[in-house]
Wavefront OBJ file of the C-alpha trace (Angstrom):
o trace
v -183.780 -27.659 96.696
v -186.339 -27.505 98.965
v -190.272 -26.417 98.158
v -192.407 -24.197 100.270
v -193.431 -26.644 103.159
v -196.722 -27.556 103.241
v -198.011 -26.100 99.970
v -200.117 -28.639 97.998
v -199.984 -29.296 94.586
v -202.354 -31.249 92.332
v -200.546 -32.804 89.457
v -202.633 -33.619 86.243
v -200.926 -35.988 83.880
v -202.232 -39.028 82.549
v -199.113 -40.833 82.028
v -198.551 -42.561 85.427
v -194.915 -42.938 85.312
v -194.128 -39.451 84.621
v -196.973 -38.640 87.102
v -195.473 -40.700 89.895
v -191.829 -39.323 89.122
v -192.807 -35.841 89.668
v -194.495 -36.631 92.563
v -191.804 -38.246 93.881
v -189.655 -35.058 93.544
v -192.037 -32.826 94.969
v -192.537 -34.938 97.872
v -189.066 -35.022 98.884
v -188.847 -31.070 97.934
v -191.594 -30.874 101.133
v -194.661 -30.232 99.124
v -197.990 -32.268 99.837
v -199.211 -33.738 96.475
v -202.127 -34.884 94.801
v -202.706 -36.587 91.563
v -205.526 -36.949 88.681
v -205.214 -38.496 85.643
v -207.590 -36.458 83.525
v -209.322 -33.229 83.229
v -212.644 -34.522 84.858
v -210.793 -36.116 87.904
v -208.756 -32.880 88.367
v -212.343 -30.961 88.547
v -213.364 -33.402 91.077
v -210.277 -32.519 93.079
v -210.719 -29.015 92.609
v -214.234 -29.043 93.751
v -213.241 -30.957 96.825
v -210.263 -28.795 98.104
v -208.382 -26.054 96.290
v -204.394 -26.708 96.075
v -201.959 -24.271 96.316
v -200.846 -24.747 92.706
v -201.615 -26.769 89.513
v -199.417 -28.610 87.650
v -201.126 -29.269 84.047
v -200.056 -31.457 81.357
v -201.128 -30.095 78.109
v -201.892 -33.194 76.242
v -204.801 -34.974 78.499
v -206.877 -37.763 77.407
v -210.374 -35.717 78.284
v -209.752 -32.426 77.290
v -206.604 -30.200 76.751
v -204.741 -28.607 79.824
v -205.067 -25.506 78.369
v -208.649 -25.813 78.021
v -209.148 -26.805 81.560
v -206.682 -23.533 82.751
v -208.764 -21.203 80.493
v -212.164 -22.322 82.372
v -210.394 -22.144 85.913
v -209.602 -18.582 84.645
v -212.917 -17.600 84.385
v -214.128 -18.977 87.325
v -214.199 -16.792 89.932
v -213.680 -19.425 92.501
v -210.420 -20.523 90.833
v -209.418 -17.768 89.075
v -206.281 -16.905 91.342
v -204.945 -20.240 91.196
v -201.604 -20.576 90.141
v -201.082 -22.867 87.131
v -197.896 -24.181 85.541
v -198.501 -26.072 82.128
v -196.435 -29.102 81.404
v -195.823 -29.759 77.552
v -193.680 -31.929 75.527
v -193.760 -29.478 72.727
v -191.140 -26.820 72.457
v -192.832 -24.784 69.909
v -192.847 -20.731 70.858
v -196.046 -20.358 69.363
v -197.449 -23.235 71.849
v -195.689 -21.383 74.409
v -197.617 -18.089 73.955
v -200.992 -19.772 73.188
v -200.082 -21.688 76.827
v -199.687 -18.365 78.876
v -202.551 -16.679 76.720
v -204.632 -19.379 78.295
v -204.124 -18.312 81.554
v -201.410 -20.474 82.617
v -198.438 -18.603 84.851
v -195.675 -20.375 83.742
v -194.693 -23.052 81.363
v -192.727 -26.130 81.214
v -191.215 -28.213 78.505
v -190.541 -31.995 79.063
v -187.904 -33.139 80.072
v -187.215 -31.382 82.495
v -185.177 -31.949 86.072
v -187.116 -32.205 89.261
v -185.145 -29.317 90.711
v -185.806 -27.184 88.091
v -189.687 -27.572 88.628
v -189.246 -27.006 91.881
v -187.367 -24.084 91.489
v -190.345 -22.760 89.073
v -193.409 -23.724 91.276
v -191.527 -21.820 94.326
v -191.337 -18.704 92.145
v -194.718 -19.274 91.183
v -195.991 -19.563 94.831
v -194.050 -16.405 96.042
v -195.622 -14.320 93.285
v -198.937 -15.446 94.083
v -198.299 -14.838 97.740
v -195.700 -11.613 97.877
v -196.509 -8.478 99.100
v -196.136 -7.797 103.040
v -197.018 -4.734 104.433
v -200.172 -2.773 104.779
v -199.644 -0.587 101.911
v -201.948 0.833 99.555
v -200.743 2.120 96.484
v -203.062 4.540 94.294
v -202.515 5.557 90.900
v -205.172 7.477 88.501
v -208.195 5.978 90.025
v -205.984 2.251 89.928
v -205.349 0.989 93.593
v -203.098 -1.895 94.648
v -203.790 -3.125 98.252
v -201.120 -5.572 99.202
v -202.529 -6.953 102.334
v -205.789 -8.024 100.440
v -204.059 -8.694 97.119
v -206.569 -7.116 95.345
v -206.451 -4.030 92.567
v -209.304 -2.000 92.011
v -210.258 0.545 89.338
v -212.954 2.831 90.971
v -215.229 0.686 93.099
v -214.871 -2.284 90.950
v -211.973 -5.284 91.219
v -209.863 -5.880 88.466
v -209.190 -9.665 88.302
v -205.466 -10.723 88.054
v -203.678 -13.582 87.967
v -200.331 -13.619 90.251
v -197.793 -12.845 87.947
v -199.509 -9.975 86.475
v -200.322 -9.088 90.274
v -196.490 -8.761 90.824
v -195.866 -6.984 87.626
v -198.518 -4.164 88.342
v -197.255 -3.983 91.864
v -193.956 -3.467 90.296
v -194.845 -0.851 87.864
v -197.133 0.679 90.386
v -194.200 1.056 93.197
v -191.489 2.288 90.330
v -194.004 4.880 87.877
v -192.225 7.126 85.316
v -188.911 4.771 85.058
v -188.303 2.719 81.591
v -187.575 -1.064 82.694
v -185.888 -3.392 80.014
v -187.325 -6.926 79.667
v -184.212 -7.665 81.206
v -184.746 -5.725 84.326
v -188.671 -6.842 84.668
v -187.052 -10.233 84.519
v -184.707 -9.805 87.165
v -187.283 -8.030 89.597
v -190.394 -9.866 88.728
v -189.079 -13.291 88.360
v -186.437 -13.065 90.384
v -183.965 -13.754 87.487
v -185.213 -16.954 86.913
v -182.767 -18.446 84.148
v -185.756 -20.167 82.899
v -188.266 -17.279 81.801
v -187.232 -16.137 78.573
v -188.090 -12.507 77.441
v -191.052 -12.919 75.391
v -192.465 -14.419 78.365
v -192.440 -10.756 79.646
v -194.186 -9.315 76.342
v -197.413 -12.167 76.941
v -197.785 -10.925 80.692
v -197.657 -7.568 79.626
v -200.397 -8.031 77.145
v -202.472 -9.773 79.673
v -202.140 -6.964 82.067
v -203.068 -4.535 79.473
v -206.171 -6.752 78.463
v -207.299 -6.976 82.145
v -206.698 -3.174 82.627
v -208.621 -2.405 79.382
v -211.848 -3.145 80.544
v -211.230 -0.108 83.283
v -209.762 1.957 81.155
v -206.526 1.500 82.405
v -204.567 0.136 79.970
v -202.674 3.338 78.754
v -200.675 3.657 81.870
v -198.357 0.515 80.700
v -196.433 2.204 77.996
v -194.266 0.436 75.122
v -191.008 2.312 75.306
v -189.590 1.525 71.802
v -186.002 -0.198 71.908
v -185.704 0.020 75.659
v -188.575 -1.560 77.028
v -191.821 -0.641 79.444
v -192.972 2.108 81.357
v -195.735 2.528 84.140
v -196.781 6.333 83.812
v -200.041 8.716 83.225
v -198.123 11.084 81.255
v -198.153 10.704 77.879
v -194.075 11.039 76.641
l 1 2 3 4 5 6 7 8 9 10 11 12 13 14 15 16 17 18 19 20 21 22 23 24 25 26 27 28 29 30 31 32 33 34 35 36 37 38 39 40 41 42 43 44 45 46 47 48 49 50 51 52 53 54 55 56 57 58 59 60 61 62 63 64 65 66 67 68 69 70 71 72 73 74 75 76 77 78 79 80 81 82 83 84 85 86 87 88 89 90 91 92 93 94 95 96 97 98 99 100 101 102 103 104 105 106 107 108 109 110 111 112 113 114 115 116 117 118 119 120 121 122 123 124 125 126 127 128 129 130 131 132 133 134 135 136 137 138 139 140 141 142 143 144 145 146 147 148 149 150 151 152 153 154 155 156 157 158 159 160 161 162 163 164 165 166 167 168 169 170 171 172 173 174 175 176 177 178 179 180 181 182 183 184 185 186 187 188 189 190 191 192 193 194 195 196 197 198 199 200 201 202 203 204 205 206 207 208 209 210 211 212 213 214 215 216 217 218 219 220 221 222 223 224 225 226 227 228 229 230 231 232 233 234
């Protein structure tokens, strides 16, 4: 399975054998790879040159990957950087915490290199999807596909790549109810590794981002059916 060629991945993992194994698999798939063994080294690398995606281990010696993800999402320069968290823990609460912390995806060890490449490709596609000079407007909320910017009035709404894709999908298909399964297929491309609860987390994150601009009511939960993007109160 091939990676998106020329894309650069920074792997932050303190266990060298695992790091080297991942690096090997990604290079074989056509990615450029850089490595860091802890958060400090990762931040130095990020300051030097930003990669296309960050592969971040949850447990690191100097600070948790989750903490680093939160910091990066707060910083304007790295806010848009796609992050996949790697963890040895499969507990659901951790999964949700990881996504709430700003990761775009989440992988539990052990995983196959093929699965990892699939996930990386999916996240990279989400972060650069779009195409067309289209501008979609809806009740003062505007999404510009060319520049990947979402604005409310004159203000920019900061969104990670997954929330952006989700909003783009909703804004291009307003007034229709989509089940989680349909959203999974349309936004994640039917990625078998993503579970439905992940969708709820991203919906929450999207609502939270829109809340500051008074637009969170546009994303409606339809009990037992899924979600709808609508300006009407149903």
